[in-house]
N, C-alpha and C positions, 0 to 999 in steps of 0.2 A: 060779716067780713069774709066768711067762708065762702059764700056764694060769689062775692066780687073776685076773691082770690082764684077761685076755680074758673070764673070767666076770664080772667087774665091769663091764666095758664091754657084753658081749653080752646080759646078762639083760634089761635095760630095752629094749634094741633088739628082742629077741625078742617082749617084750610088746607093743611098738608094732606090729610086723609083725602079731601076732595079731589086735589089736584093729583095725588098720587093713583087714586082710583078710577079717575075719570079721564082716560087718555085724550078724548077729544078736546076736553077744556084745557088740558095741559098743553096740547099742541097747538092751541088757538093763540097763545102767547099773551095777547092783550087781556083776554078773559082771565088767564091765569093771574096776571098782574092785578087785575081788579079785585079778584077773590083775596089775594094775599095782603094788598094795601088794606082793604076793608077789615079784614080779620085783625091785623095788627093795630089799625086805628081803634077798632072796638077795645082791643086789649089795653091800649093806651088810656083810653076813656075810663075804663074800669080801674086801671092802676091809679090814676089821677083821683078818682072818687075814693078808693081805698086809702090813699095817701091822706085825704082830707078828713077821714074818720078819726076822731079822738081815740088813741090807744093808750089805755091806762097800764096794760101789762102785756106781755107776750102772750099771743094766741096760738095755741097748738091744737090741731085737729088730726086724729089719727084713724086708719082703718087697718084692721088686722090682715096681714098678708100671709106670713108663714107662722102657723101656730106651733106652740109647744106647750109641755105640761105646766110650767110655771108662767104662763102668760105668752103672748105672741113673741116668737124670736125676732121678726121683723114686722114693722108696719110701715104703710105708706100713708102720706098725710101732707099737712101744710104747717109751716113754721113762720108765723108773721110776727115781726119786730120792726122797730124804727129802721134799722140798718137794711132789713130786706124790703121794706116799703121804699126806701130811697132808691134801692137798686132796681126795684120793679119799674119805677118811673123812668130810670135812666136807660134801662135796656129797651122798654117798649118805645120811649121817644126816639132814641137813635136808630132802632130798627125801622120804625115808621118813616122817618125822614130819610133814611138810606133807600127804602123801598120806593118812595116817591121820587127821590133823585134819580134812581135807576132807571125809571120810566123813560127819561129822556136820554140818559148816558148810553143805554143799551139798545137804543132804537134801532140800530143797524144789524142786530142780531136776528136770525130766523126765527119765526114763531116757535117751533119746538124748543130751541135752545133757550128762548126767554122764558118758556113755560117750566122748563127744567130749573132754570134759576130761581124762579120765585117759589117752586116746590121746596128747593134746598133753603131759601130764606125763611120760609114758614117754619120748617122743622128746626132750623138754627134758633129761631127766636123761642120756639117751645122749649128746646133743650136748656137754654140759658135760664129761662123763667123757671123751669122745673128744679134746676140746680139751686136757684136762689131760695125757692120756698121748701126745699127738702128739710124734714124734720130730723133726719138720722144720716149716718155715714153711707149706709147702703144705697138709699134713694139718691144721694148726692153722687155716689160713684156711677149710677147708671146714667144719670143726666151729664155727668162729667165726660164719660165715654161718648155719649151722643154729640156733645159739644165738639170733641175731637174729631168725629167722623164727619159732622157738617163742615168743619174747617177743611178737612181733607177734600170733600167734595167741591167746595167753592173755591179753594186756592187752585185746584185742578180743573176749573170749570171749562177753560179752553184746553181740554185735554190733548187736542191734536198739536198743541205746541209742546216740543220736548222740554223746554224749560219749565213750563207750568206743571208737567207731569212730574218732573223731578222734584219741584218745589213742594208739591202736594205730598209725595211719599217721603220726602226729608222732614216735612213738618209732622207727618203721621209717625214715623219711626222715632223721631227725636222725643216727642211728648209721650210716647209709648214707654219709652225708657224711664222717664220720671214716674209713670203711671205704675210701673212694676213695684217701685218703692211705696206708692200710695196705696196699693192694694194690700201689700204685705203689712204695712203699718195699721191699716184698719183691722186686719184679722188679728195682729198681736194686741191691738187695743181691746178688741171684743174678748180676747182670751184672758186678758188681764182684769177686765172690768165687768165682763158678762153682758154687755149692752152695746148697742150701736147708736142709742137714742141721745140726741143733743141735750135734751132737758135733763136727763139723768146724769149724764156725764158733766154738765155744767153744774148741778146741784152738788155732785161728789166734789168737784173742783172747789166750790166755794166753801164747803164744810172741811176741806183738807182731808178728804177720804180716799183720794186717789191712790192706788198702790205705788209704791216707790219703784225707780227703775224704768220710767217711762221715756227717758231721754232717746233712746235707740228709736222706740216707736214713734214718737213725735218727729224725729228726723226723718224717718222714713215717709211719713204723712207729708212732710214739708218738701220731699223730693217731687211729689206730684205738683206742688205749686212752682218748683223749679222748672219743670217742663212746661207747663201751661203758661206761666208768667214770665218766661224766657229769661231766667236767671243764669248767670254764669255757672257751669259751662255749657248749659242746654240753651242758650239764647241763639244759637247759630241757625234756627229754622225761621225766625221771624223776619230778618231782611229778605230772604228768598221768597217769602209768602207774597211779596209784592207782585209776583207773576200773575196773581188773580186779578179780577176786575177791580177797579179803584173803590167802589162802593163796598165791595166786600172787604177790602183792607181798612176802610173806615169803621166797618162794623166789628171787625176781629180786634182792632186796636183800641177801640173806644169803649166797647160795652160788653162783649162777649168772651171770646177765647182767652186772651191774655188778662181780662178782668177776673176770670174765675179762679185763678191761683191766689191772688191777693184777697178776693172775697172769702175763700175758704180759709185763710189764715186768719182774717179779721173774725170771721164766724166762729172758728174753733178757738179764738184766742184764749180762753179760760184754761184750755189745756195746754197750750203752748206755755202760758205764764207759769205753769207748774213746772216747767222744764227749763231753768235759766240759761244752761249751756246752749240749748238750741235756739233760744232767742237771741243769744249774742252772735251765733253763727249767722242767723238770718240777717241781723244788721250789718255785719261785716260783708257777707256776700252781697247783700243790696248795694251798699256803697260803693264797693267794688265794681260791680256790674254797671251802676250809673256812670261812673267815671270811664270805664273802658269803653262803653257804647258811645259816649260823647266824643271821644276821641276819634272813633271811626266815622261819625257823622260829620266830623269836620273836614274830611277828605273826600267824602262821597259826592258824585256829581248826578246821579239820579235823584230826583226831587222826592220820589216815594220812598226810596231807600233812606234818605236823610230822615224823613219821617219816621220810618221804621225803627232806626237806630235811636231816634229821640224816644220813641215808645219804650224800648228796652231800658233807656237811661231813666225814665220817669217811673217805670215799674221798679227799678232799683230803688228810687226814692221812697216809693211806698213800702217796700219790703224793709227798708232801714228803719222807717218809722214804726212798723209793726215790731221789728226786733228791739226797738227802743221802748217797747212796752207803751206805745201810743197808738193803738188800733183806730182810735177816732180820727187822728191825723192821717193816718194811712188811708182811711176810707174817704175822708174829705178830699184828698188829693186825687183819689180814684174817681170821684164823681166829677170835680171840676176838670181833671184831664180828659175824662170821656167826652166832655161837650167840646172843649177847644180842640182836642186831637181829632174827633170826628169833623170839625170845621175845617181844619187844616188839611185832612185828607180829601174832603169833598172839594175843597177849593182847589187843591192840586189837581184833582181829576177834571175840574172846569178848565184849568190852564192846559192840561194834557189834551183835552177835548178840542181846544181852540188851536193849538200850535202843532200837535201831533208828534210830540216828542216828550221823553221824560228827562232829558240832559239839560241841566240848567244853564251849561255852557252855550247851548243853541238857543236861549232864550235872551230877552232883553227888552226893556221899555214897554213892558206888557202893562204896566199900570195905566198908561194912556190909552191902550186899546182895550183893556179890561178893568175899568175903574171900580165896578162892584166887586168883582173877584179880587183885585188888589186890596181893596179896603178890608174885606172880611179876612183875607189872609194875613193881612197886618194885624188885625185884631187878635187872631189866633196866635201870631207870632209873639205880640206883646204879652198875652197872657202866659204862653209857654216860657217866656224869657223872665217871667216874675215881676212885671212892672206895675206898680201901684197906679190905679186902684182896681185892676182887673182880677179875675178869680184866681188866676195862677199864683199871684203874689201872696195871697193868704194862705193858700193850701201848702204853698213851698215853704213858706215861713213857719207854718205850724209842724212840717217835717223837721226842718232844721232846728227849731227850738225843742222838739222831743228828742232828737239825737243828742244835742247839747246838754240838756238836762239829765240825759242818761250818763253823762260823762264818758261819752265815746268820742274822744278827741280825734283819733285818726279818722274814722268814718265821717265826723263832721268835716274835717278838712277835705276829704275826697268829695263830699257833697257840695261844699263850698266852691270848689275849683270847677266841679260840674256845672254849677250855676252860671259861672263865667263862660264856659265853653258852650253851654246851651244858647246864651244869648249871641254868641259869635257865629256858630254855625247856622242858626236860624236866620239872622240878618245877612248872612252870606248868601243865603237863598233869596232873600227879599231883594239885596242889592243887584245880584247877577240876573235874577229872572225879571224883575219888575222895574228896576231903575239902571240897568246896565247899558252899555253903549251899543251892543249888538242889536241889529234890527231884525226881528224874527220875519221869516218868509210868509207869504200868503197874506190874508186879511183877517186876523184874530179878532173875535168879538166876544162879548159877555155871554154867559151861558143863557139859555131860554129860562122862562120863569119857573118852569117845573124843577129845574135844577138850582136857581137863584134862591128861591123862597126857603128851602131848608138851610142855605148857608146863611142867610139873614136871621133866621130863627136861632140858630146856634150862637151866631155873633151876639145877638141881643140877650141871650141867656148868659153867655160868658161875660158880658158887661154887667148885666144885672146882679148876678151872684157876687161880683166884684164890689159894686156900689153897695150892696147890702152888707158885705163884710166890712167896708169902710165905715158905714154908718153905725153898725152895731159893735164893731171891734171884734167880731167873731173870728176865731182861728189864731190869734195871736196873744191871748191873755197871759200865757205862762212864758211868753218869749222874753229873753233879755232885752233891756232898753236899747242896747246898741245893735241888736240883730237886724231890724229893719232897715237900717241905714247902711249896714255892711251888705245886706242882700241886695239893695238897690244899687250900691256902688259897684258890686261884683257884675251885675247885669249890665250896667252903664259901661263898664270896662270892656265887656264882651262885645257890646254894640260898637264902642269905639274901635275896637280892633277889627271888626268887620268893615266899618266905614272907611278907616285908613287904608285897609288893604284892597278891597273889592269895589269901592265906589270912588274914592278920592285918588286912588292908585298912588298914594305916597310911599307905600312899601309894595314891592312886588310879590305876588303869591308864590312865585318860583323861588325868589329869595327867601322868603319865610320857610318854604318847604326845605330848602338846603340848610337853613339854620337849624330846623328841628331835626334834621339828619335821619339817624335811625328810627326815631320815633314816627316820622312821617312815612318812611318806608314800610314799617310793620304795620301801621294803621291802614295803609293802602291794600296790604295782604291780609287784612283782619287778623293780624298776629299768628297767622299760621293756624288758627284755631279750627277753621273749616276744612283746611287740608288735612289737619291731623284726625279730625273726626272722620273724614271721608276714607282715610287710610285705615283707621281702626275698623270702621264699619265693613270696608271691603275685605279687610283681613279676617274679620270675624265671620262674615257671611260666606266668603269663598273658602275659608278653612272648614266651617261647619258643612258647606255643601260638598267639599270634597270627602269629608268623613261620612256624610250620609250616603254619598255615591259609592264609596268603598263598601260600607255596610250593605247597601242594596245589591251592589254587584256581586260580592264574594260571600256574604252570609245568607241574605234572603233568596237572591237568585241561585247562589251556590247550592243552598239546601234543597230548593226546588229541583235544581238540575240533578243532584244526587239522587233524590227520591224518584225522580221520573226515570233516571237510568237504571236504577234497581228494578224498578217495576217492568222496564222494557227487557231486561235481562232475565227476570223471573219468568215473564210471560214466554220469552223465547225457549227457555228450558222446559216450562211446562207444555209447550206446544208439541214437543217431541214424543210425549206419551199419548198423544191423542192420534190413534191409528185409524179410527173410523170403523173398527171392526167389533161387532156386538159381543163375540165371544171373549174378547180382550177385557171389555168392561165388566163382563160377568166374573171373570177370574179376579179382577181387581176388587169387585165388590165381596167375593168370597175371601179373599186374602184379608181385606179390611175388617170382615165380620169375625175372622178367626183371631185377628190381633186384638179386637175388642174383648172377645171372651178371654183371652189369656190375660190381659191386663186386668180385668175385673176379678179374676181368680187371684192374681198376685196382690192386688190392693185390698181384697177381702181377708 
């Protein structure tokens, strides 16, 4: 198992090293793509083989890194458990399909840009896989930051576009804000327990030997997940991340960047379980994030941004389940969402590739021109909306059941309303883009096979997991009997609202917007949260810059200027006693010698 795990982790890293250190290969473009795809394909094969190996207990393999008197202070190694194995398969599968899809999607890129893209993709896959396999918080932190770096590089891949460059910087700084809490929490946890190791920490939690007063520590660690998994109020970076290539959006939203925060919370759940106040906060913030993002998705017109807000909303679902002490439900939804959200983003990329616009108002009747893309997008939409028997129904029902069983009434109500809005805004996209009256320009057609095959694989997996859940009853064992009916009714109501408003036109969208009044106005302006964050950022950065400028100008430069002025003045005065006559220097030496004799007699 160790060899397979090292193969899963090492192959993308070897591809990255080869592309980074061999400029001719990287500049070739297609050659770089072949190397990267072959590496992640091998990683996927190793992950599947590892997943099929019977796992009787968690396997941990460590190698000493930082030695100490009482044993290594920090080790590096592998932590292999069922959750990690499922995550390895998800990450490698989505990364492989995204890289294959990118072969055709980015065919217009120059070879050096394409080579750079696949270099970043290999590093991205390696970073996320390293995070999943990390056996302690220090190793997790290292890969955690690498994931953030890769997201920055890929979001800003088209760095010559100002919007993409700004989006990359926004993502970097927003997530770094959460990471400050994450790092601080890790240090405080080590100070309280004396270890970074998951095995030791989980054993202490199981034996109730964790020190008291860890609530602040775990809250700070949770802040890292708030940034990575786009929870309120640090969710603002994720919609703007759509400025990167669509395959990058699929990877970030399905299996890497945003999944890292939820995975960390589920991995460290025994520690969070020891701090009930933090769990409660996670549930409330997650439910609020889900509802807030859903309202913004309802008024968005960019197809990728609709999916981005949907991701924020579904991440809120996952966090709410974790806060309700149901990490299994959170992880189950993470896996199913990873598949159908990758499907939706890649299908959206096929639409954009065909019509040349992201605006759903400029699309229409695409189902007839793009039947394959329309079919798979509809599958993903049904799964996201929670329609039986697709995978999203079972994972979303597990989340709702967990929150209900935890007696979190208000968060449950927020998540239930979010379920209705999710179906409404997703079928709004379906009706406007695929069945609307507007006729798109040009001659749109389905994507080539290199792009279509990944779409069908993800669609088949979305359906297969759902059918398996329907046959086995997995995911809803602890749900109240009335919950499936209510869940389906909410989804049906959302679909009905979209049908009546955007397809049948029985209700005017403008009239609906007027009826909602201030809510519609605020949602279109993102509730002012982005503007407030930008104002605070500018205020802090500019204020700090002015302070640093004043210190540099008047303290640092001032001190240097004063010292240089004194030196010049002293030199000018000393220069006056330099006459150039030898007898004057002899007199000076004699006087100095006499003064030294007198001084020595006095001090004696």
